[in-house]
C-alpha positions in Angstrom: 116.7 114.7 111.9 115.3 114.6 115.3 116.8 117.0 117.8 117.9 115.8 121.1 115.1 117.5 122.8 112.5 117.2 120.3 109.5 114.9 120.5 107.4 113.6 117.8 103.9 112.3 118.2 101.5 110.6 115.8 97.8 110.3 116.5 95.5 107.3 115.8 93.4 106.8 112.7 90.1 108.3 113.1 88.8 105.8 110.4 89.4 102.8 113.0 86.8 104.4 115.2 84.4 105.2 112.2 84.5 101.6 111.0 84.2 100.1 114.4 81.1 102.1 114.8 79.6 101.2 111.5 80.0 97.5 112.2 78.2 98.0 115.7 75.6 99.8 113.9 75.0 97.3 111.5 74.7 94.5 114.3 72.3 96.6 116.1 70.0 96.8 113.0 70.2 93.1 112.7 69.3 92.7 116.1 66.1 95.2 115.8 65.2 93.4 112.7 65.2 90.0 114.3 63.3 91.3 117.5 60.5 92.9 115.2 60.3 89.9 113.1 60.0 87.5 116.0 56.9 85.4 115.9 55.7 82.1 114.4 57.8 82.3 111.4 61.0 83.3 113.3 60.6 81.5 116.8 64.1 82.4 117.8 63.9 86.0 116.8 63.9 87.3 120.4 66.9 85.4 121.3 68.8 86.3 118.0 67.8 89.8 118.1 68.6 90.1 121.9 72.0 88.4 121.1 72.8 90.8 118.3 72.0 93.8 120.4 74.2 92.7 123.2 77.0 92.0 120.8 76.5 95.5 119.3 76.6 97.2 122.4 79.7 95.4 123.7 81.4 96.1 120.2 80.6 99.6 120.5 82.0 100.0 124.0 85.1 98.3 122.9 85.6 100.4 120.0 85.0 103.5 121.9 87.3 102.6 124.8 90.0 101.6 122.5 89.9 104.5 120.2 88.5 107.2 122.4 91.9 108.5 123.4 92.5 111.3 120.7 96.0 111.9 121.9 99.2 110.3 120.7 99.4 106.6 119.9 103.1 106.8 118.9 105.7 108.9 120.8 109.3 109.2 119.4 112.0 111.0 121.2 115.6 110.8 122.0 115.2 108.3 124.6 113.1 105.9 122.8 109.7 104.9 121.1 106.4 104.2 122.8 103.4 102.8 121.0 100.1 102.5 122.9 99.0 99.3 121.7 102.1 97.4 122.8 101.2 97.9 126.5 105.1 98.5 127.3 106.8 101.4 128.8 109.1 103.4 126.4 111.5 101.3 124.6 115.0 102.5 124.7 117.0 103.1 121.3 119.8 101.1 122.7 117.3 98.1 122.3 116.4 98.8 118.9 118.4 97.0 116.1 116.4 98.3 113.0 113.1 99.6 111.6 111.4 97.9 108.6 107.9 98.0 106.9 106.7 94.5 106.2 103.5 92.9 105.2 101.4 93.0 102.0 100.0 96.2 100.4 96.8 96.4 102.2 98.1 94.9 105.6 101.4 96.8 106.2 103.1 96.8 109.6 106.2 98.7 110.9 108.5 96.1 112.4 111.2 97.3 115.1 113.8 94.7 115.4 115.3 94.2 118.9 118.8 93.7 119.7 118.3 91.9 122.9 114.4 91.8 123.3 114.4 89.0 125.9 116.6 91.1 128.1 114.3 94.2 127.6 111.3 92.1 128.4 113.0 90.3 131.3 113.7 93.9 132.9 109.9 94.7 133.0 107.8 93.9 136.2 105.4 91.2 136.1 102.2 93.6 135.7 103.8 95.2 132.7 104.7 91.7 131.1 101.0 90.6 131.5 99.8 93.6 129.6 101.9 93.2 126.6 99.9 92.7 123.3 100.3 90.2 120.5 102.4 93.0 118.7 105.2 92.4 121.2 107.5 89.4 120.6 111.0 88.7 122.1 112.8 89.7 118.8 110.6 92.3 117.5 107.8 94.7 117.9 105.0 95.6 115.5 102.8 98.5 114.8 100.1 98.2 112.2 100.3 101.0 109.6 96.4 101.4 109.9 96.5 102.7 113.3 98.1 106.0 112.3 96.6 109.1 110.9 99.8 109.9 109.3 101.1 108.2 106.1 103.2 105.1 106.9 106.2 106.7 105.3 106.3 109.5 107.4 106.1 107.5 110.6 109.1 105.1 109.3 111.1 108.1 108.3 110.7 109.7 111.8 111.5 106.5 113.5 114.7 105.9 111.4 115.8 109.3 112.0 115.5 109.3 115.6 117.2 105.9 115.8 120.1 107.0 113.8 120.4 110.3 115.9 120.3 108.2 119.1 123.0 105.9 117.5 125.2 109.0 116.6 124.7 110.5 120.0 125.8 107.2 121.7 128.9 107.1 119.6 129.9 110.7 120.7 129.7 110.0 124.2 
């Protein structure tokens, strides 16, 4: 059970960064091979190689920026839940109806159903509404299971316990 003053954080998956950098490296190798092979047999080799190298560099920068923060990507406390990829401020427990695991075995997501999500989203300022991601819907929030270093079961249990603790605290008041 989550204590009223207790905060639980979950770190991001290191595999996400590793896989992204592997893909960027493969693109760079393709680009280098195309550049080295440019000539009469491959007249567009310079263009293909240059494009692949630019894509590799851009993808590597994106991966490093999106996975560079080794801090918490999910924070749970008595006030609510915050997930970095939502682009939202902390979501208060009073807006959370339930927490479920959805998807198929290889692509599980944690789904947080909202009681009145439209009211919560309407309460945000314009800048906060613009930065929301595709993981945010008016009726629910989603968090991909692969984003976390911890097993999905641990994350879901912590979310449910904090939600139940907040609901019981509200009933006591």
